[in-house]
N, C-alpha and C positions, 0 to 999 in steps of 0.2 A: 508569450508562452512560458509559463512558470515551470513547465515540465523539465526544461533544461536545467534550471537551478536545483530541482528535486533530484534529477539524475546525477548531477555533480555531487550532491550530498551523499547519495547512495554509494557512488564509487568511492568517495572519501572515507565513509564509514566502513565499507567492506574491505578496503585496502588496509585500513588501520586495524581491522579485526584479524588479519592473517597472523598467526603465531610467529614470533620472531625466530623460533628455532626451526622454521621451515623455509629456508631461503629458496626463492624461486617458485614457491607455491602459487598455484593459479586458482582462481575462483571458477567453479563450474556453473553455479546457479545461485541467484538471490531470490528468496521467496518473500513477497510483499503482501500485506493486507491493506487494501485501499477502499475506504468508505465511499459510497455513492455521492455523498455531499462534500467530498474533499476537493472537488473541482479538478480532478486529475483525469485526463483522457488516456486510458491505458495504451492505445496504439502510439500516441505521441510520446508518452513516457518511455516506451520500449525503443522507439526510434532514437530519442535523445540519449538514452542509456547506451545504445550501441555506438553512437558517435563519441560520447564522453569516455567510454571504456577503452577506446583504441589506445594502444601503446601503454596499457596498465595491466596489472595482474588479472583484471576482469575482462580483457579482450576475448571475445567469443563466448562469454558467459551468457546464460539464459536468464532473463528476468521473468519470473513466474508470478503473475498478479492474481490474487484472489480478491474479487470485489465483494465488499461487505454491504448488505442491504441496510436501508434506514429502518430502524426499529424504534418504536416510541411506547411510552406508557402514559395513560391519562391520569392526571393528578386528581381528578374529580371522582372517577369510578374505578381506577386502578387497572383498567383494561390495557393489555399489551397487544400490539399488532405491528406488522411490517407495512411501512408506507410505500406504496408503489405508484402514486400519482401526486401531483403538486398540491393536494389538499391536506393541510396539517390540522385536522380536527379529529376527535375520537369518533370512530364509526359506531360505537355502542351508545354514547350519550350526546354526541355532537359538541362536546366541550372543546374549546381551543386551548385549554390549560394543560399542555402536554410537556413531557420531558423526553428528549431524544436519548435513546440508550446506545445506539450504534449508528454508524454511517459517516462519521467524520474521521475515521482512522487513516493513518498513513504510517504504517509500522513495518520495519524489517522483521519478519518472523524468524528467518534463519538464513545462513550463508553456508553454502556447500562448496568444499574445496574439491578440485579435480584430483582424480587418482593419479599417482605418479606412474609414468610409463617406463 
């Protein structure tokens, strides 16, 4: 399960992103963009994140995952479409010469700090 390694990286990056002038700041939410082809299972990543975040400034933070669909463009006819099944050929001309535009992302979009109480 590589989600554990990904969760560890997210916690490391988010912890390093907390401004130094805010001692004791806590992270409330981490917003991620995850492509459908990234081989990430959102529920597994959320579980691993909760485990790894324990005893860090991210403990109790929410992991908000936006799944990005697989989009492609046909290099033969320039048709663009969203791939929603395991067939990777152009629906307009049936060419297999395609370029994936989206679907492999694994990006931290933003990190939100908790309000001070």
